[in-house]
C-alpha positions in Angstrom: -105.7 -30.2 -42.7 -105.7 -32.8 -45.5 -101.8 -32.0 -46.2 -101.3 -32.7 -42.6 -103.0 -36.2 -42.9 -101.6 -36.9 -46.2 -97.1 -36.0 -45.7 -97.7 -38.6 -42.7 -99.4 -41.2 -45.4 -96.4 -40.9 -48.6 -94.0 -41.3 -45.3 -95.1 -44.5 -44.9 -95.3 -45.4 -47.9 -91.6 -44.1 -48.9 -90.0 -46.2 -46.0 -92.5 -49.0 -46.8 -91.3 -48.7 -50.8 -87.5 -48.7 -49.7 -86.9 -51.5 -47.1 -88.6 -53.9 -50.0 -85.9 -52.3 -52.4 -82.7 -52.8 -50.2 -79.4 -52.8 -52.3 -76.7 -55.9 -51.3 -73.2 -55.4 -51.4 -71.7 -58.2 -49.7 -68.2 -60.6 -51.2 -66.1 -62.4 -49.5 -62.3 -63.9 -50.1 -62.8 -67.4 -51.3 -60.2 -70.3 -52.4 -60.3 -71.2 -56.6 -62.6 -75.0 -55.7 -64.3 -72.7 -53.3 -68.2 -75.0 -52.2 -70.7 -72.0 -51.8 -74.5 -73.1 -51.3 -77.4 -71.2 -52.3 -80.8 -70.6 -51.0 -84.0 -68.4 -51.9 -87.3 -68.4 -51.2 -88.8 -66.2 -54.0 -87.2 -63.9 -56.5 -84.3 -65.2 -58.8 -81.1 -65.9 -58.6 -78.3 -65.8 -61.8 -74.4 -67.1 -60.1 -71.6 -65.6 -63.3 -67.7 -67.2 -62.6 -65.7 -65.0 -63.1 -61.0 -65.4 -62.9 -61.5 -63.8 -58.6 -60.7 -66.0 -56.1 -63.6 -63.9 -54.6 -67.1 -64.6 -53.9 -69.5 -61.4 -54.6 -73.4 -61.2 -54.1 -75.2 -57.9 -54.9 -79.2 -57.9 -56.2 -82.1 -56.5 -54.1 -82.6 -57.6 -50.2 -86.7 -58.4 -50.3 -89.0 -57.1 -47.7 -89.4 -59.0 -44.7 -86.4 -60.6 -45.0 -83.7 -60.8 -42.6 -80.0 -58.9 -42.9 -77.6 -60.9 -45.7 -74.8 -62.3 -44.6 -72.4 -64.9 -46.2 -71.1 -67.5 -43.6 -68.5 -69.7 -43.5 -65.3 -70.1 -44.6 -63.0 -69.1 -47.3 -64.1 -72.7 -48.8 -67.1 -73.7 -47.1 -69.6 -70.8 -47.3 -73.6 -70.1 -47.5 -75.6 -67.4 -48.6 -79.4 -67.6 -47.3 -82.2 -66.0 -47.7 -84.6 -66.0 -44.6 -87.8 -64.2 -43.1 -87.5 -61.6 -40.2 -89.4 -64.0 -38.1 -92.2 -66.5 -37.4 -95.9 -65.9 -38.8 -99.0 -68.5 -38.3 -99.0 -71.5 -36.1 -95.8 -73.2 -35.6 -93.8 -70.7 -38.6 -96.3 -72.7 -41.6 -96.1 -70.6 -44.2 -93.7 -68.1 -42.2 -92.1 -67.2 -46.3 -95.7 -65.7 -46.5 -94.3 -61.9 -45.1 -91.6 -61.8 -47.3 -91.5 -60.3 -51.0 -89.2 -61.7 -53.6 -85.2 -61.1 -53.7 -82.2 -61.0 -56.5 -79.6 -62.5 -56.4 -76.6 -61.8 -57.8 -73.6 -63.8 -56.9 -70.6 -64.5 -58.4 -68.1 -66.8 -58.0 -64.5 -68.7 -58.6 -64.6 -70.9 -62.1 -63.5 -74.1 -60.1 -66.3 -73.3 -58.1 -69.0 -76.0 -57.0 -73.0 -75.1 -55.5 -75.6 -76.3 -54.2 -78.6 -74.1 -54.7 -81.4 -74.7 -53.1 -84.8 -72.0 -55.0 -88.5 -72.7 -54.5 -90.8 -70.0 -56.8 -87.6 -68.1 -58.3 -85.4 -68.4 -62.1 -82.3 -69.4 -61.5 -79.1 -68.9 -63.8 -75.3 -70.5 -63.3 -72.9 -69.8 -65.8 -69.6 -70.4 -66.6 -68.9 -72.8 -63.8 -65.8 -74.7 -65.2 -64.2 -77.7 -62.9 -67.1 -77.9 -59.8 -69.9 -80.1 -59.1 -72.9 -78.5 -58.9 -75.9 -79.4 -57.4 -80.1 -77.7 -57.5 -83.3 -78.2 -56.4 -86.1 -76.3 -57.8 -90.2 -76.6 -57.4 -91.4 -73.7 -59.2 -88.7 -71.7 -61.3 -87.2 -72.6 -65.1 -82.6 -73.9 -63.7 -80.7 -72.9 -66.4 -77.4 -74.7 -66.3 -74.2 -73.4 -68.6 -70.8 -74.8 -66.9 -68.5 -77.4 -67.4 -68.9 -80.1 -64.9 -67.7 -83.6 -64.1 -70.9 -84.3 -62.5 -74.6 -81.7 -62.0 -77.4 -83.2 -60.2 -81.0 -81.1 -61.1 -83.9 -81.8 -59.3 -87.1 -80.0 -60.2 -91.2 -80.4 -60.0 -92.7 -77.8 -61.8 -89.8 -75.9 -64.3 -87.7 -76.8 -67.0 -84.6 -78.3 -66.5 -82.2 -76.3 -69.9 -78.2 -77.6 -69.8 -75.8 -76.3 -71.7 -72.1 -76.8 -71.8 -71.3 -80.1 -70.7 -71.1 -82.2 -68.3 -69.3 -85.5 -67.5 -72.1 -87.3 -65.4 -75.7 -85.5 -65.5 -78.5 -86.3 -63.4 -82.0 -84.9 -64.4 -85.5 -85.1 -62.7 -88.8 -82.6 -63.2 -92.1 -83.9 -62.9 -93.9 -80.6 -65.4 -91.2 -79.5 -67.5 -88.8 -80.2 -70.2 -84.8 -81.4 -69.6 -83.6 -79.9 -72.7 -79.1 -80.9 -72.8 -77.5 -81.0 -75.5 -73.9 -82.3 -74.4 -73.6 -85.0 -71.8 -71.1 -87.1 -71.2 -71.0 -90.5 -71.0 -73.1 -90.9 -67.5 -77.1 -90.0 -67.9 -79.9 -90.0 -65.3 -82.7 -89.2 -66.8 -86.7 -88.6 -65.0 -89.9 -86.5 -66.2 -93.3 -87.0 -66.3 -95.1 -84.6 -68.6 -92.1 -82.4 -69.9 -90.0 -83.5 -73.0 -86.8 -84.1 -73.6 -84.4 -83.4 -76.1 -80.4 -84.5 -75.0 -77.2 -85.6 -77.3 -74.3 -85.8 -76.4 -72.0 -89.6 -75.7 -70.3 -91.9 -76.1 -72.8 -93.3 -73.4 -70.6 -95.4 -70.2 -74.2 -95.6 -68.7 -77.6 -93.9 -69.8 -81.1 -94.7 -68.8 -84.2 -92.5 -68.8 -87.4 -92.7 -67.7 -90.7 -90.7 -69.3 -94.4 -91.1 -68.7 -95.6 -88.4 -70.9 -93.9 -86.6 -72.5 -91.9 -86.5 -76.4 -88.8 -87.7 -76.1 -85.1 -86.7 -78.7 -81.7 -88.5 -77.8 -78.8 -88.8 -80.7 -75.6 -90.2 -78.9 -73.5 -93.8 -79.3 -72.3 -96.1 -76.9 -68.8 -96.4 -75.3 -67.7 -100.1 -76.1 -69.5 -102.5 -73.1 -71.5 -99.5 -72.5 -75.5 -99.7 -70.8 -78.6 -97.5 -73.0 -82.3 -97.5 -71.7 -85.2 -96.0 -72.5 -89.1 -96.6 -70.6 -91.7 -94.6 -71.9 -95.4 -94.5 -71.1 -97.3 -92.2 -73.9 -94.7 -90.5 -75.4 -93.4 -90.8 -78.9 -89.4 -91.7 -79.0 -86.9 -90.8 -81.4 -83.0 -92.4 -81.0 -80.3 -91.8 -83.4 -76.7 -93.5 -83.0 -74.3 -93.6 -85.3 -73.4 -95.6 -88.2 -70.8 -97.1 -85.8 -72.7 -98.6 -83.2 -71.9 -101.8 -81.3 -74.0 -102.8 -79.5 -76.8 -105.9 -79.2 -80.1 -103.7 -79.4 -83.5 -104.8 -78.1 -87.1 -102.5 -78.8 -90.3 -102.9 -78.8 -93.9 -100.9 -78.4 -96.9 -102.3 -77.6 -99.0 -99.7 -79.4 -97.4 -97.3 -82.0 -95.3 -97.5 -84.4 -91.6 -98.8 -84.5 -89.3 -98.5 -87.1 -86.0 -98.9 -86.8 -82.7 -98.3 -89.5 -81.4 -101.8 -88.2 -82.5 -105.1 -88.3 -86.1 -106.4 -88.6 -88.7 -105.6 -86.5 -91.1 -107.5 -85.8 -94.9 -108.3 -85.3 -97.1 -109.5 -82.6 -98.7 -112.3 -83.6 -101.7 -112.0 -81.6 -103.0 -108.8 -80.7 -101.4 -105.3 -81.0 -97.2 -104.7 -80.0 -93.7 -105.0 -82.4 -90.2 -106.0 -81.2 -86.6 -105.7 -82.3 -83.1 -108.0 -81.8 -80.6 -107.3 -83.6 -77.1 -108.0 -82.8 -75.6 -104.9 -84.5 -71.5 -104.4 -85.5 -69.4 -106.7 -82.6 -72.5 -106.4 -80.5 -70.3 -104.5 -77.5 -72.7 -102.5 -75.8 -76.6 -103.3 -74.7 -79.7 -101.4 -75.5 -83.2 -101.4 -74.2 -86.1 -99.4 -75.4 -89.5 -99.7 -74.5 -92.7 -97.8 -74.6 -96.4 -98.3 -74.0 -98.6 -96.1 -76.5 -96.1 -93.7 -78.6 -94.3 -94.7 -81.7 -90.4 -95.7 -81.9 -88.6 -94.1 -84.3 -84.0 -95.8 -84.2 -82.3 -94.1 -86.8 -78.7 -94.1 -88.1 -77.2 -91.2 -88.2 -76.2 -89.4 -91.8 
């Protein structure tokens, strides 16, 4: 009798496990510069570029998700993980009944990507020529690509940009921004994460941060603009010895040191300021901190 009761239970468990571990095996012919939209709520997303004019999707589909399909045409397609049905009033929390999906996607090297993830780490490797746009909530976003434009918007995950990008817009609330090779335009924002960025020569560079430390290294293009605004983090800026710019730097309650010009202390109260023309003064640099130390260095 006990065996008769246990066997149905084991069978149910086996079926549940199988449903939670459904393999994905999809493919679709694609143009070399196809635009691919990818959406996943839970799990992970790994995107790798290859030499084939084809989009291929592997991985595992989470229990509670609708059957996955590649929708669209050879030049514009989408891959979206969605829950099977509605749960709760007015579909609130419809993803709670869906377990994590692991997406492993291969795309042509010249593809452009538009990726939305919620609670899923994201990795992109090998894109060469296509634009990349990412929105993520609580997962790390790692992008290793050669792209004319990269936009990443994150809430609580670190943004790591390897490879090279001509124009970037990176924004995070509580994660770090790490980008060793940023091209001629950069728009960076963070609240409580550290920033480590190299690149240039920058035609336009803007950085705003509240409580994270900042390390920047790079030069200005001719007539380029460079602006940094920091509230409570330390800032270090390293520029080439051949810099040509009008440089203005100030701090309210932090220490200001510079390899260019002479720092002036405020006559009354705290604060320091620096105004100097470096080289031919062909660009403009404005660096301001409130309560963090500021260091402007000349590259050796």
